[in-house]
C-alpha positions in Angstrom: 103.0 104.0 87.2 101.5 107.1 89.2 98.5 106.3 87.4 98.2 102.8 88.7 100.2 101.1 86.1 101.8 97.5 87.4 105.5 97.9 87.6 106.3 94.4 85.9 103.8 95.4 83.2 106.2 98.7 82.1 109.1 97.2 82.5 108.1 94.9 79.9 106.4 97.1 77.9 109.6 99.0 77.8 111.8 95.6 76.8 114.1 95.9 80.1 115.5 92.6 81.0 115.3 94.1 85.2 113.5 95.9 87.3 116.8 97.6 88.2 117.0 98.9 84.6 113.8 101.1 85.5 114.9 102.6 88.7 116.0 105.8 87.2 112.5 106.8 85.9 110.8 106.1 89.1 110.7 108.8 91.3 108.2 107.9 94.0 106.9 110.4 96.5 105.9 109.4 100.5 102.2 109.9 99.2 102.8 106.9 96.1 104.1 105.0 98.8 100.9 105.9 101.3 99.0 104.8 98.1 100.2 101.7 98.0 100.4 100.8 101.2 97.1 101.4 101.9 95.6 99.9 98.7 97.6 96.4 99.5 98.7 96.4 102.7 96.5 93.6 104.6 95.9 95.6 107.7 94.6 98.7 105.4 92.1 96.7 103.8 88.7 96.6 104.7 87.6 93.4 106.0 
């Protein structure tokens, strides 16, 4: 996921029914969250 994989796709590839199953596998850092925020938040996007 740190490489940019979509969480939903990872869930499907691993054959999990629910995203909650991935919780033990995902150890997000503040840097991960900031990167996603900068990429996805409308105020952070360039117009």
